[in-house]
N, C-alpha and C positions, 0 to 999 in steps of 0.2 A: 562672253555675247552668243544670243539666240541664233538658232537657226535662222530665224525670219531674219532678226535683222543682220546676219550675214548676207545671205541672197538680196535682203533691200540694197544694203553695198554693193553687191555684186554688178546687178540690176541699174544702181546708179551706173555705173563705170562703163557698162555697156550702152548705156540709154546715147550716153558722146560718140557709140561707135556703132552707132546704126547704117544700113548700107544706104536707103532714101532717107529725107529731111523728113520728119510725119506733116501732117498739114497744119490751118495752127489752131483749129480747136480741141486735135490733140495734144499736140507745143500745151495746151492751156491747163490741161487735164493733168499732164505729167509735171507741171508744174505746180498744179493746186496740192495735189498729192504727195509732190513731196514738201511739201510748204507742211499741211499735215502731219505730215508723218516725222519727221524732223521738230516743229514749233508748237503743233496742234491749234485750236483754236489763230484765228487771226486775232490782233493784238491792237493793231494800226489803223486811223482812218482812212477813210475808205477818200482815196484820191480824188482831186476835181477835175470841170468836168473838160481840161483840158492838157490832163494825160490820158490821154485810150487807153494806153498802150498799159498803165497803171493802174489804171480803173479795169482790165479785163485780166489781167491776173488777181486783182484783187478779186473779182468777184469770183473768178474759179478754185482759188482757196478757201472765202468766205461762206463755197454754197458745201462746203462740207464741211463744218461746226455741227461740232457734239461728235462727230466720227472719230474713235480714237488714233491711238497712234496705229495700235498692231493693224489692223481691221486698214489705214492707209498706205503703208509699206504693204501691206500680201495686192491690196488692188495694184501699188504702183507695179510691184516685182510682175501680176497677169497682163498687164499692159502694154509692160516693155517685153513680156516673152512673146506677146501676140501680133508685136510690131519685129521683130527678126521673121 
């Protein structure tokens, strides 16, 4: 396992142990970066208008389309570090 993958895995664990809950915009960034890092580009259809949370999550992930997983992992780690 590469150092970045190890750091990412540790950051995922640390993200669940933050002392304060991040605001919704930050939570969406965390979600989008995690999905891009683990699954790559979004490949699901955009949720319907009635699913506001699903649409917000899809949008957060979709904005990262084309970002290499390694870059998403690095940005995820940096974001979690900044929240601690």
